[in-house]
C-alpha positions as CSV (number, residue, x, y, z in Angstrom):
1,M,18.7,8.5,3.7
2,F,19.4,10.8,0.8
3,S,20.7,9.2,-2.3
4,I,20.4,9.1,-6.1
5,L,18.0,6.2,-6.4
6,G,20.0,4.4,-3.7
7,R,23.2,3.9,-5.8
8,P,26.7,5.2,-5.2
9,T,28.0,6.7,-8.5
10,R,31.5,6.3,-9.8
11,L,33.5,8.8,-11.8
12,C,35.2,7.8,-15.0
13,D,38.4,6.9,-13.2
14,G,36.7,4.6,-10.8
15,I,36.7,7.0,-7.9
16,N,33.5,6.6,-6.0
17,R,31.7,9.8,-5.5
18,R,31.1,9.0,-1.9
19,E,34.9,8.5,-1.5
20,L,35.5,11.8,-3.1
21,L,33.0,13.5,-0.7
22,R,34.8,12.1,2.2
23,I,37.7,14.5,1.5
24,G,37.1,17.3,4.0
25,G,34.6,15.2,6.0
26,L,31.5,15.9,3.9
27,G,30.9,12.2,3.3
28,A,30.2,11.7,7.0
29,M,27.0,13.8,6.4
30,G,25.8,11.4,3.7
31,L,25.7,14.0,0.9
32,S,25.0,12.6,-2.5
33,L,24.5,15.6,-4.8
34,P,23.3,15.8,-8.4
35,G,25.1,17.6,-11.2
36,L,28.5,15.9,-11.0
37,L,28.6,15.8,-14.8
38,K,27.6,18.6,-17.1
39,A,24.5,17.9,-19.1
40,T,23.3,19.1,-22.5
41,E,20.9,22.0,-21.9
42,G,17.3,21.3,-23.0
43,P,15.7,23.4,-25.7
44,P,13.7,26.5,-24.9
45,P,10.0,25.8,-24.9
46,G,9.2,28.7,-27.2
47,I,6.1,30.8,-27.1
48,I,2.9,28.7,-26.8
49,D,-0.5,30.4,-27.2
50,D,-2.2,28.3,-24.6
51,P,-3.1,29.6,-21.1
52,T,-2.7,26.1,-19.7
53,F,0.9,25.9,-20.9
54,G,3.1,26.2,-17.8
55,R,0.1,26.5,-15.6
56,A,1.5,24.0,-13.1
57,K,4.4,25.1,-10.9
58,N,5.0,21.6,-9.6
59,V,3.7,18.0,-9.7
60,I,2.9,15.4,-7.1
61,Y,2.9,12.0,-8.8
62,V,1.1,9.3,-6.8
63,W,2.3,5.9,-8.0
64,L,-0.2,3.1,-7.2
65,Q,2.3,0.2,-7.7
66,G,0.9,-3.2,-8.6
67,G,-2.0,-2.0,-10.8
68,P,-5.3,-0.9,-9.2
69,P,-8.5,-2.6,-10.5
70,Q,-10.5,-0.3,-12.6
71,H,-13.7,-2.1,-11.6
72,E,-13.4,-1.4,-7.9
73,T,-12.1,2.2,-8.2
74,F,-13.0,4.7,-11.0
75,D,-14.8,2.5,-13.5
76,P,-17.4,0.2,-11.9
77,K,-19.4,-2.1,-14.2
78,P,-22.8,-2.7,-12.4
79,E,-24.4,-4.3,-15.4
80,A,-21.7,-6.9,-16.0
81,P,-21.9,-10.4,-14.8
82,S,-21.0,-11.0,-11.1
83,E,-17.7,-12.6,-11.9
84,I,-16.7,-9.4,-13.7
85,R,-18.4,-6.6,-11.7
86,G,-17.3,-8.1,-8.3
87,P,-19.0,-7.8,-4.9
88,F,-19.0,-4.0,-4.6
89,Q,-21.6,-1.5,-5.8
90,P,-21.1,1.8,-7.7
91,I,-22.0,5.1,-5.9
92,Q,-23.0,8.5,-7.2
93,T,-20.2,11.1,-7.0
94,N,-20.9,14.8,-6.6
95,I,-20.9,15.1,-10.4
96,P,-24.2,14.1,-12.0
97,G,-23.9,10.8,-13.9
98,V,-20.4,9.9,-12.7
99,H,-20.1,6.9,-10.5
100,F,-17.1,5.4,-8.6
101,S,-16.8,2.3,-6.5
102,E,-18.4,2.3,-3.0
103,L,-14.9,1.8,-1.6
104,L,-14.0,5.4,-2.5
105,P,-16.7,7.4,-0.8
106,R,-14.5,10.4,0.1
107,I,-13.1,10.6,-3.4
108,A,-16.7,10.5,-4.7
109,R,-17.4,13.6,-2.7
110,M,-14.5,15.4,-4.4
111,A,-15.1,14.3,-8.0
112,D,-15.5,17.9,-8.9
113,K,-11.7,18.2,-8.1
114,L,-10.8,15.4,-10.4
115,A,-10.6,14.5,-14.1
116,V,-10.7,10.8,-14.5
117,V,-9.4,9.0,-17.6
118,R,-11.0,5.5,-18.1
119,S,-9.2,4.6,-21.4
120,M,-5.5,4.4,-20.7
121,V,-3.8,1.6,-22.8
122,T,-0.3,0.0,-22.7
123,N,-1.4,-3.4,-24.1
124,S,1.2,-5.0,-21.9
125,N,0.4,-7.3,-18.9
126,I,4.0,-7.3,-17.5
127,H,4.7,-5.0,-14.5
128,S,8.1,-3.9,-15.7
129,V,7.2,-3.4,-19.4
130,S,3.9,-1.5,-18.8
131,G,5.4,0.4,-15.9
132,Y,8.4,1.5,-18.1
133,E,5.9,2.9,-20.6
134,V,4.0,4.8,-18.0
135,F,7.2,6.2,-16.5
136,T,8.8,7.2,-19.8
137,G,6.1,7.5,-22.4
138,Y,8.0,5.1,-24.6
139,K,7.6,1.4,-25.3
140,Y,10.4,-0.8,-23.8
141,Q,12.9,-1.8,-26.4
142,G,15.7,-3.5,-24.4
143,P,16.4,-7.2,-23.6
144,N,15.1,-7.3,-20.0
145,A,12.7,-4.7,-18.5
146,R,13.3,-6.2,-15.0
147,Q,16.8,-4.6,-14.9
148,I,17.8,-1.0,-14.9
149,A,20.2,-0.3,-17.8
150,P,22.1,2.9,-18.8
151,T,20.5,2.7,-22.2
152,D,16.9,3.0,-20.8
153,W,14.8,5.9,-21.9
154,P,14.8,8.6,-19.2
155,Y,12.1,8.6,-16.5
156,F,9.9,11.7,-17.1
157,G,11.0,13.1,-13.8
158,S,14.6,13.1,-15.0
159,M,13.6,15.1,-18.1
160,I,11.9,17.6,-15.8
161,K,15.1,17.8,-13.8
162,L,17.0,18.4,-17.0
163,L,14.7,20.8,-18.8
164,K,12.7,22.5,-16.0
165,P,14.8,22.7,-12.8
166,S,13.1,24.3,-9.8
167,E,13.9,28.0,-9.5
168,E,13.7,27.8,-5.7
169,L,15.2,24.3,-5.1
170,P,17.3,23.3,-8.1
171,P,19.2,20.5,-6.5
172,L,16.0,18.8,-5.5
173,T,14.0,19.4,-8.6
174,S,12.8,15.8,-8.8
175,V,12.3,13.9,-5.5
176,W,11.3,10.3,-5.0
177,L,9.7,9.0,-1.8
178,P,10.2,6.7,0.1
179,E,12.0,4.0,-1.8
180,I,12.6,2.9,-5.4
181,M,10.2,0.7,-7.2
182,R,11.0,-2.9,-6.8
183,L,9.3,-6.2,-7.6
184,N,9.7,-9.4,-5.5
185,E,12.7,-10.0,-4.4
186,N,14.5,-6.7,-4.9
187,V,14.0,-6.6,-8.7
188,T,14.4,-3.0,-9.7
189,P,12.7,-2.6,-13.1
190,A,13.7,-0.3,-15.9
191,G,12.2,3.2,-16.4
192,Q,12.8,4.8,-13.0
193,T,16.2,6.3,-13.7
194,A,17.6,9.0,-16.0
195,G,18.8,6.2,-18.4
196,F,21.0,7.4,-21.2
197,I,21.1,11.1,-20.2
198,G,23.2,10.2,-17.2
199,R,22.8,9.4,-13.5
200,Q,23.2,13.0,-12.5
201,W,19.6,13.5,-13.7
202,D,18.2,10.7,-11.6
203,A,15.5,11.6,-9.1
204,D,16.8,12.3,-5.6
205,L,15.6,9.4,-3.3
206,F,14.8,10.0,0.3
207,R,14.4,6.7,2.1
208,G,12.6,6.4,5.4
209,D,9.2,6.1,7.1
210,P,7.8,9.6,8.0
211,S,5.1,7.9,10.1
212,N,7.8,6.9,12.5
213,A,8.2,9.2,15.5
214,E,12.0,9.0,15.0
215,Y,11.9,9.9,11.3
216,H,15.1,11.5,10.2
217,V,16.8,12.0,6.8
218,E,20.5,11.3,7.1
219,G,22.7,13.8,5.4
220,L,20.3,16.8,5.6
221,D,21.4,18.1,8.9
222,L,24.8,19.6,9.9
223,G,24.9,17.9,13.3
224,E,27.7,19.6,15.2
225,V,29.2,21.1,12.0
226,T,28.6,24.9,11.9
227,P,27.8,26.7,8.6
228,L,31.3,28.3,8.8
229,Q,33.0,24.9,9.1
230,L,30.9,23.7,6.2
231,K,32.1,26.6,4.0
232,R,35.7,25.8,4.9
233,R,35.2,22.2,3.8
234,A,33.6,23.5,0.6
235,S,36.7,25.5,0.0
236,L,38.9,22.4,0.5
237,L,36.7,20.6,-2.0
238,E,37.2,23.4,-4.5
239,Q,40.9,22.8,-4.3
240,V,40.3,19.1,-5.0
241,Q,38.1,20.0,-7.9
242,R,40.9,22.2,-9.4
243,H,43.3,19.3,-9.1
244,F,40.9,17.0,-11.0
245,D,40.2,19.7,-13.6
246,G,43.9,20.0,-14.1
247,L,44.1,16.4,-15.2
248,G,42.4,17.4,-18.4
249,R,39.8,14.7,-18.6
250,G,37.3,16.9,-20.5
251,D,33.5,16.6,-20.2
252,A,33.7,13.4,-18.1
253,V,34.6,15.4,-15.0
254,G,32.7,18.6,-14.8
255,V,32.7,18.0,-11.0
256,Y,30.7,20.1,-8.6
257,D,29.1,22.7,-10.9
258,K,26.5,25.2,-9.9
259,F,24.3,22.6,-8.2
260,Q,27.0,22.0,-5.6
261,G,26.9,25.6,-4.5
262,Q,23.1,25.6,-4.4
263,A,23.1,22.4,-2.3
264,F,25.5,24.0,0.2
265,D,23.3,27.1,0.4
266,L,20.3,24.8,1.1
267,L,22.2,23.0,3.9
268,T,23.2,26.3,5.5
269,S,19.8,27.9,5.2
270,G,17.9,24.9,6.7
271,R,15.1,25.1,4.2
272,V,15.2,21.4,3.3
273,Q,15.7,20.3,6.8
274,K,12.5,22.1,7.9
275,A,10.5,20.6,5.0
276,F,11.5,17.1,6.3
277,E,10.6,17.9,9.9
278,I,7.2,16.4,9.5
279,N,6.8,16.0,13.3
280,N,6.2,19.7,13.4
281,E,3.0,19.3,11.4
282,P,-0.2,19.7,13.5
283,E,-1.5,16.4,14.8
284,H,-4.9,16.9,13.3
285,V,-3.4,17.3,9.8
286,R,-1.3,14.2,10.2
287,A,-4.3,12.2,11.4
288,R,-6.3,13.4,8.4
289,Y,-3.9,11.8,6.0
290,G,-3.7,8.6,8.1
291,N,-0.9,7.2,10.2
292,T,0.7,5.0,7.5
293,K,4.0,5.3,5.8
294,W,2.4,6.0,2.4
295,A,-0.1,8.6,3.8
296,Q,2.7,10.5,5.6
297,C,4.7,10.5,2.4
298,L,1.8,12.3,0.8
299,L,2.0,14.9,3.5
300,L,5.7,15.1,3.1
301,A,5.2,15.6,-0.7
302,R,3.0,18.6,0.1
303,R,5.7,20.0,2.4
304,L,8.3,19.6,-0.3
305,V,6.4,21.3,-3.1
306,E,5.6,24.1,-0.6
307,V,9.4,24.9,-0.4
308,G,10.0,24.6,-4.1
309,A,10.5,21.0,-5.2
310,R,9.3,20.7,-8.8
311,L,8.3,17.0,-8.8
312,V,7.6,14.7,-5.9
313,H,7.0,11.1,-6.8
314,V,5.3,9.1,-4.0
315,N,5.6,5.4,-4.4
316,W,3.0,3.1,-2.9
317,T,4.6,1.4,0.1
318,R,4.5,-2.2,1.2
319,E,3.1,-3.2,4.5
320,A,5.2,-5.4,6.9
321,G,5.6,-8.8,5.3
322,D,4.2,-7.6,1.9
323,S,6.7,-9.4,-0.3
324,A,6.9,-12.9,-1.8
325,V,3.1,-13.1,-1.7
326,D,0.6,-13.5,-4.5
327,N,-1.1,-10.1,-3.8
328,P,1.5,-7.5,-2.8
329,M,0.5,-3.8,-2.9
330,W,-2.2,-3.3,-5.6
331,D,-1.2,-6.5,-7.4
332,T,-4.2,-8.4,-6.2
333,H,-3.9,-11.9,-7.9
334,A,-5.6,-13.3,-4.8
335,Q,-8.2,-11.9,-2.4
336,N,-8.8,-8.8,-4.5
337,A,-12.0,-7.8,-2.6
338,D,-10.4,-8.3,0.8
339,R,-7.3,-6.4,0.0
340,L,-9.3,-3.5,-1.4
341,E,-11.7,-3.3,1.4
342,D,-9.3,-3.9,4.3
343,V,-6.2,-2.1,3.1
344,L,-5.8,-0.5,-0.3
345,C,-9.0,1.6,-0.6
346,P,-9.1,2.8,3.0
347,M,-5.5,4.0,2.6
348,F,-6.1,5.6,-0.8
349,D,-9.5,7.1,-0.1
350,V,-8.4,8.8,3.1
351,G,-4.8,9.8,2.1
352,F,-5.5,11.0,-1.5
353,T,-8.5,13.2,-0.4
354,A,-6.4,14.6,2.5
355,L,-3.7,15.6,0.0
356,L,-6.2,17.4,-2.3
357,E,-7.9,19.1,0.6
358,D,-4.6,20.2,2.2
359,L,-3.3,21.5,-1.1
360,E,-6.5,23.5,-1.7
361,Q,-6.6,25.0,1.8
362,R,-3.0,26.2,1.4
363,G,-3.6,27.7,-2.0
364,L,-1.3,25.1,-3.6
365,L,-3.8,23.1,-5.7
366,D,-4.0,25.9,-8.2
367,E,-0.3,25.5,-8.9
368,T,0.2,21.8,-8.4
369,L,-0.7,19.1,-10.9
370,V,-1.6,15.8,-9.1
371,V,-1.5,12.5,-10.9
372,A,-2.6,9.1,-9.5
373,I,-1.9,6.1,-11.6
374,G,-0.5,2.5,-11.6
375,E,1.3,0.6,-14.3
376,F,-1.9,-1.1,-15.6
377,G,-5.3,-2.3,-14.4
378,R,-6.7,-5.7,-13.6
379,T,-8.5,-8.4,-15.6
380,P,-12.2,-8.1,-16.0
381,K,-12.8,-11.7,-14.8
382,I,-12.2,-12.6,-11.2
383,N,-10.0,-15.7,-10.9
384,A,-10.3,-18.8,-8.8
385,S,-8.5,-17.2,-5.8
386,G,-10.9,-14.3,-5.8
387,G,-8.2,-12.1,-7.4
388,R,-7.8,-10.1,-10.6
389,D,-4.7,-10.5,-12.8
390,H,-2.6,-8.1,-14.9
391,W,-4.4,-6.1,-17.5
392,G,-2.8,-3.4,-19.7
393,S,-5.6,-3.3,-22.3
394,V,-7.5,-0.6,-20.5
395,F,-7.2,1.1,-17.1
396,S,-8.0,4.3,-15.3
397,F,-6.1,7.2,-13.7
398,A,-6.9,10.5,-12.1
399,L,-5.7,14.1,-12.6
400,A,-6.3,17.1,-10.3
401,G,-5.0,20.6,-9.8
402,A,-3.2,23.1,-11.9
403,G,-4.2,23.3,-15.6
404,I,-6.8,20.6,-15.4
405,Q,-10.5,21.0,-16.2
406,T,-12.0,18.9,-13.4
407,G,-15.4,17.4,-12.8
408,Q,-15.3,15.2,-15.8
409,V,-14.5,11.7,-17.1
410,Y,-12.6,11.3,-20.3
411,G,-12.7,8.1,-22.4
412,A,-14.6,5.0,-21.7
413,S,-14.0,1.2,-21.4
414,D,-16.4,-1.3,-22.8
415,R,-19.2,-2.9,-20.8
416,N,-16.8,-5.4,-19.1
417,G,-14.0,-2.9,-18.5
418,A,-11.8,-4.9,-20.9
419,H,-11.0,-2.6,-23.8
420,P,-11.4,1.1,-24.7
421,A,-14.8,1.9,-26.0
422,R,-13.7,5.4,-27.1
423,D,-10.9,7.9,-26.8
424,P,-8.0,5.6,-26.1
425,V,-5.1,7.3,-24.2
426,T,-1.4,6.3,-24.1
427,P,1.3,6.9,-21.5
428,A,3.0,9.2,-24.1
429,D,-0.2,11.4,-24.0
430,L,0.1,11.6,-20.2
431,T,3.8,12.5,-20.2
432,A,3.0,15.1,-22.9
433,T,0.3,16.5,-20.6
434,I,2.6,16.7,-17.7
435,F,5.3,18.4,-19.7
436,H,2.8,20.8,-21.2
437,S,1.4,21.7,-17.8
438,L,4.9,22.5,-16.5
439,G,5.8,24.7,-19.5
440,I,7.9,22.2,-21.4
441,H,7.0,22.0,-25.0
442,H,6.0,18.4,-25.7
443,E,7.3,18.6,-29.3
444,G,10.7,19.7,-28.1
445,T,13.9,17.8,-28.5
446,F,17.0,17.2,-26.4
447,D,20.5,15.9,-27.1
448,D,22.2,12.9,-25.4
449,A,25.8,12.8,-24.5
450,Q,26.7,11.8,-28.0
451,R,24.9,14.9,-29.3
452,R,22.2,12.8,-30.8
453,E,18.8,14.5,-30.9
454,H,15.7,12.9,-29.4
455,R,12.1,13.9,-29.3
456,L,10.9,14.5,-25.8
457,T,7.7,12.5,-26.3
458,T,5.6,11.1,-29.2
459,G,2.3,11.8,-27.4
460,S,0.0,14.9,-27.3
461,P,-1.4,16.7,-24.4
462,L,-5.0,15.7,-23.5
463,R,-6.5,18.9,-24.7
464,A,-10.0,18.0,-23.5
465,L,-8.7,17.9,-19.9
466,L,-6.9,21.2,-20.0
467,G,-8.4,24.2,-18.4
468,D,-8.7,26.2,-15.2
469,D,-12.3,25.5,-14.2
470,V,-14.8,22.7,-13.6
471,A,-16.4,21.1,-16.6
472,T,-19.9,21.5,-15.2
473,D,-21.5,23.7,-12.5
474,K,-24.1,21.0,-11.8
475,R,-23.7,18.9,-8.6
476,A,-25.3,15.7,-7.3
477,Q,-25.8,14.3,-3.8
478,P,-22.9,11.8,-3.5
479,G,-23.8,8.3,-2.4
480,G,-22.0,5.7,-0.3
481,S,-21.0,5.9,3.3
482,I,-17.7,7.1,4.7
483,A,-18.4,4.9,7.7
484,R,-18.4,2.0,5.2
485,V,-14.7,2.6,4.5
486,P,-13.0,3.6,7.8
487,P,-9.4,4.6,7.9
488,Y,-6.9,1.8,7.5
489,D,-6.5,-0.3,10.6
490,D,-3.7,-2.9,10.8
491,T,-5.5,-5.0,13.4
492,L,-5.4,-8.7,12.3
493,L,-8.4,-9.8,14.2
494,P,-11.3,-7.5,15.3
495,N,-13.3,-8.1,18.5
496,T,-10.6,-10.1,20.3
497,D,-12.4,-9.7,23.7
498,F,-15.9,-10.5,22.4
499,S,-17.2,-7.3,23.8
500,A,-18.5,-5.8,20.6
501,A,-22.2,-5.9,20.0
502,V,-21.7,-8.3,17.1
503,P,-23.2,-11.8,17.1
504,L,-21.4,-15.0,16.2
505,R,-22.1,-15.9,12.6
506,P,-22.3,-19.3,10.9
507,I,-19.2,-20.6,9.2
508,D,-20.9,-20.3,5.7
509,F,-21.6,-16.6,6.2
510,G,-18.8,-15.5,3.9
511,S,-15.9,-13.1,4.3
512,R,-17.6,-9.7,4.9
513,P,-17.9,-8.2,7.4
514,K,-14.9,-9.8,9.1
515,G,-15.5,-11.3,12.6
516,W,-16.1,-14.5,14.5
517,R,-17.7,-17.5,12.8
518,A,-18.8,-20.6,14.8
519,T,-20.4,-24.0,14.3
520,P,-22.6,-25.4,15.6
521,L,-24.2,-22.2,16.9
522,A,-26.4,-22.5,19.9
523,G,-30.0,-21.7,18.9
524,S,-29.4,-22.4,15.2
525,R,-31.1,-24.9,13.0
526,N,-27.9,-27.0,13.1
527,E,-27.6,-26.9,16.9
528,S,-26.2,-30.0,18.5
529,A,-25.4,-31.0,22.0
530,L,-21.9,-29.7,21.4
531,N,-22.1,-26.0,20.4
532,V,-20.7,-22.5,20.6
533,Q,-22.2,-19.4,22.0
534,L,-21.5,-16.0,23.6
535,R,-22.3,-15.7,27.3
536,Q,-22.4,-12.8,29.6
537,A,-19.5,-12.6,32.1
538,E,-20.3,-12.8,35.8
539,A,-20.2,-9.4,37.5
540,S,-18.2,-10.9,40.4
541,G,-15.6,-12.6,38.1
542,S,-12.0,-11.5,38.0
543,G,-11.9,-11.3,34.2
544,T,-12.2,-7.9,32.4
545,S,-14.5,-9.0,29.4
546,T,-18.2,-8.4,29.5
547,Q,-18.7,-11.4,27.3
548,Y,-16.9,-14.6,26.6
549,A,-17.1,-17.4,24.1
550,A,-18.1,-20.8,25.3
551,I,-17.6,-24.1,23.5
552,G,-19.2,-27.0,25.2
553,F,-22.4,-28.9,26.0
554,G,-25.3,-28.8,28.4
555,L,-25.2,-25.0,28.6
556,D,-29.0,-24.6,28.3
557,G,-30.0,-27.8,30.0
558,E,-32.9,-28.4,27.5
559,Q,-31.8,-31.6,25.7
560,D,-32.9,-34.9,27.0
561,P,-31.2,-37.1,26.6
562,L,-28.0,-35.2,25.8
563,V,-26.0,-37.1,23.3
564,V,-22.6,-36.1,21.8
565,A,-21.7,-38.4,18.9
566,S,-18.2,-39.7,18.4
567,G,-16.3,-37.3,16.1
568,S,-18.5,-34.3,16.9
569,Q,-16.6,-31.0,16.5
570,A,-17.3,-27.4,17.6
571,M,-15.3,-24.5,16.2
572,L,-14.8,-20.8,16.8
573,A,-12.9,-19.3,13.9
574,Q,-12.0,-16.0,12.4
575,E,-10.3,-14.9,9.1
576,M,-7.2,-12.8,9.4
577,R,-7.4,-9.3,8.0
578,N,-4.7,-8.8,5.4
579,P,-2.3,-11.7,6.2
580,R,1.2,-11.1,5.0
581,L,4.3,-13.3,5.3
582,G,6.1,-13.8,8.6
583,R,5.6,-15.5,12.0
584,F,2.1,-15.7,13.4
585,R,1.5,-16.4,17.1
586,F,-2.1,-17.2,18.0
587,H,-2.8,-16.8,21.7
588,I,-5.9,-17.3,23.9
589,Q,-6.8,-16.7,27.5
590,A,-9.1,-19.5,28.6
591,C,-10.1,-22.0,31.3
592,G,-12.4,-24.9,31.7
593,Q,-15.7,-24.6,33.5
594,A,-18.4,-27.1,34.4
595,S,-21.2,-27.9,36.8
596,S,-18.5,-29.4,39.0
597,K,-14.8,-30.2,38.9
598,K,-15.5,-33.9,38.9
599,F,-18.0,-33.6,36.0
600,F,-15.4,-31.5,34.0
601,E,-12.8,-34.1,34.5
602,E,-15.0,-37.2,33.8
603,A,-17.2,-35.8,31.1
604,F,-15.1,-33.1,29.3
605,L,-11.4,-33.9,29.7
606,A,-11.9,-37.7,29.4
607,N,-13.9,-37.3,26.1
608,F,-12.8,-34.1,24.4
609,N,-9.7,-32.6,22.8
610,C,-9.0,-28.9,22.5
611,R,-6.7,-27.4,20.0
612,L,-5.5,-24.1,18.4
613,V,-5.2,-24.0,14.6
614,I,-3.7,-21.7,12.0
615,Y,-5.0,-22.5,8.6
616,R,-5.6,-21.5,5.0
617,Y,-9.1,-21.5,3.4
618,N,-9.5,-24.0,0.6
619,D,-11.9,-21.8,-1.6
620,P,-13.2,-18.2,-1.9
621,S,-16.3,-19.0,0.2
622,K,-14.0,-18.6,3.3
623,N,-15.7,-21.4,5.1
624,P,-13.4,-22.5,7.9
625,G,-14.8,-26.0,7.7
626,K,-13.0,-26.2,4.4
627,R,-9.4,-25.5,5.3
628,K,-5.8,-26.6,5.1
629,E,-4.2,-26.6,8.5
630,F,-0.7,-25.1,8.7
631,I,-0.3,-26.1,12.4
632,S,-2.5,-27.5,15.1
633,Q,-1.6,-27.5,18.8
634,E,-3.5,-29.4,21.5
635,F,-4.0,-27.9,24.9
636,T,-5.7,-29.0,28.2
637,P,-7.6,-26.3,30.1
638,A,-7.8,-26.6,33.9
639,F,-11.1,-26.3,35.8
640,S,-12.0,-23.0,37.2
641,T,-15.2,-21.7,38.9
642,S,-17.5,-19.3,37.3
643,A,-17.3,-17.0,40.3
644,D,-13.6,-16.6,40.0
645,P,-12.3,-17.8,36.6
646,K,-8.5,-18.4,36.6
647,L,-7.5,-17.9,33.0
648,Q,-4.6,-19.8,31.4
649,S,-2.6,-18.8,28.4
650,F,-2.3,-21.1,25.4
651,E,-0.7,-20.4,22.1
652,V,0.5,-21.8,18.8
653,E,2.9,-20.2,16.3
654,R,4.0,-20.8,12.8
655,L,6.3,-19.2,10.3
656,L,4.7,-18.7,6.9
657,D,7.4,-17.7,4.4
658,S,8.7,-18.1,0.9
659,P,10.1,-21.5,0.3
660,G,13.1,-20.1,-1.6
661,P,14.4,-17.1,-3.7
662,G,11.9,-16.0,-6.3
663,Q,9.1,-18.2,-5.0
664,N,5.9,-16.7,-3.7
665,F,4.1,-18.2,-0.7
666,P,0.4,-18.1,-1.7
667,I,-2.0,-16.2,0.4
668,A,-4.6,-17.7,-2.0
669,N,-8.0,-17.6,-0.4
670,G,-6.8,-16.2,2.9
671,Y,-5.7,-17.4,6.4
672,G,-7.6,-17.9,9.6
673,V,-7.3,-19.0,13.2
674,A,-9.6,-21.4,15.1
675,V,-10.3,-22.9,18.5
676,I,-11.7,-26.4,18.1
677,V,-13.2,-28.7,20.6
678,E,-13.9,-32.3,19.3
679,K,-15.1,-35.6,20.7
680,T,-12.2,-37.9,20.4
681,S,-13.1,-40.8,22.7
682,P,-14.8,-43.9,21.1
683,G,-18.6,-44.2,21.1
684,N,-21.2,-41.6,22.0
685,L,-21.3,-39.5,25.2
686,E,-24.9,-39.9,26.5
687,L,-26.0,-38.0,29.5
688,T,-29.4,-39.0,31.1
689,G,-31.1,-38.7,34.4
690,N,-29.2,-36.5,36.9
691,A,-26.2,-36.4,34.6
692,K,-28.1,-34.6,31.9
693,R,-28.2,-31.6,34.2
694,G,-24.4,-31.4,34.0
695,W,-22.7,-28.9,31.7
696,A,-19.1,-28.2,30.7
697,H,-17.4,-25.8,28.4
698,L,-14.1,-24.1,27.4
699,R,-14.4,-20.5,28.4
700,I,-12.4,-18.1,26.1
701,E,-12.2,-14.5,27.3
702,Q,-9.4,-13.0,25.2
703,V,-7.5,-13.8,22.0
704,S,-4.6,-12.2,20.2
705,L,-2.7,-12.7,17.0
706,D,0.8,-11.4,16.9
707,F,2.7,-11.0,13.7
708,T,6.4,-10.5,13.0
709,S,7.1,-9.9,9.3
710,R,9.5,-11.7,7.1
711,T,12.8,-10.0,6.3
712,I,13.6,-9.3,2.7
713,N,17.0,-10.8,1.7
714,D,18.7,-7.8,0.0
715,Q,21.3,-10.2,-1.5
716,V,18.6,-12.0,-3.6
717,Q,17.5,-10.6,-7.0
718,V,15.2,-12.8,-9.1
């Protein structure tokens, strides 16, 4: 949907703009056009003797909401203590002496296309306050940065819309994809609107998911309305406009100025519609970006600057259920390493490099400034939940494209990545650099509606980063492995049919790589009569798996006597990849098997209990033996022969959600699922003589974990 940051705007007499547009039927097409009130023109930039001034024709602004950790992205600290450096290693980029995290192997291979700043400072650890400064270049001065107010300093994109409208696409000078910035639950922080210069200078928001096959922007097609009919309706609206002008309400109603006519021209020419027809993009190009909402928004940004949009702001998007948790988006208070490895860096490393490659191949990188930044960084020290908290004392960002001398790092943080060691940079310097690159004099001024003069920014362009070449012609062999960071996969559990050539690992193995953990493992030092192992499926069986998991006793027939102590437990468990909030349904396909049906009933069913569990880990070691169970469901498998196993379905489900408005449900150390077989009958089970040759187990061939995300309550704002 096309809107001005999602808000209907009212005129001074209380008439809703949407209501006005309904006259003549235009409201039915969802039009929500800028320029309803006349604005004070910005000052001319003057003559600047600098070849980088105005070097950029447009900007793509990649907003990494939540605050990326500097340590695991552009500023690794391999010499710091483990609780600071984290579990990942630095890798050599293609620029000698410059290292990034091993989680960014593709970006490391394109370091010659980047200028990285490692010394950005806001000195605020509050999302809304620090984000406001990054968006506007000014410190927040109001009473509550968690609320948008008409007195806010304008978002830098609004100033671009005011002072440097697109020559080719004026009504869509500043575009915002795919949703406004919000915090949990629906908090829309200050700094992302035009503030005191007026809503007509807000960025134009286009909601929707371009990764969806049915993606469509409401209001940007004519439907069954012909261009002639549209022009007739425009004529009717002109009559309405003359009526309002006749009421003599002065500057408050300069309704439908030149932007209106330009918008109608765009609708009738189809230029905007074609830009949003992302499904016409070749499949290999879409696949290179990654099939996620955020990645496809990057591709859409390229398509929009290609047709003339001046600024396209791409917000980081939430995955399904990514709200009311303690690690949403890049805000990794918990499970920092897991979120980075499983979700955030695969998306960013693939999508960001695809954007740069695509722009370069189309000849657009030389005229497009690309910025990738969040509102702050993360704490040097990792917390008890394996996360990093807010940190505005120093963080990193990246620049690429038009007017930037790439292949270099500017500024530095100290040995722990806690404070600037040299060349501190402020958000005002970044906004000054953006303005300068677009040909807007950073020392210029503008007037507000009360004719009060304001300085555009107090910062200065980052002169050391300006240029049209690469800072060095030297290159290095980049390190790291692209295979180490595959494209993002939203699968919650890998190897659900046990067919992968990956062994079961002990429960104290740790979190990485993800996969099945078991105890006691057959053949291990801790092997007991009751154990877990992978077994080859019989060729004549009806199942489709080549392997299955078996939890039972007597499988190898080597123990004499075979004794299973009271309270013995065997477990097959796996950590969920990237758990979010919603309803989880853990399902298995299994059956019981034994040396005979009688033995299964007398030895297994009479003495053992089987259950399915959804749980949370108690500590960062991710040992499923140390867990808090959300739900446990007992089940009883029926006997089936090995030659023709008849699998049964068993499942357990649980809703994990916020307990109330404004309250997070902690992901903490992560969630997992388990199948447990335990000796519940009193006394020991001892098999001797002929009985010791008996065996019995639970055979598991297939598991699945289905997830339905929580629904955000749009009526709640906390």
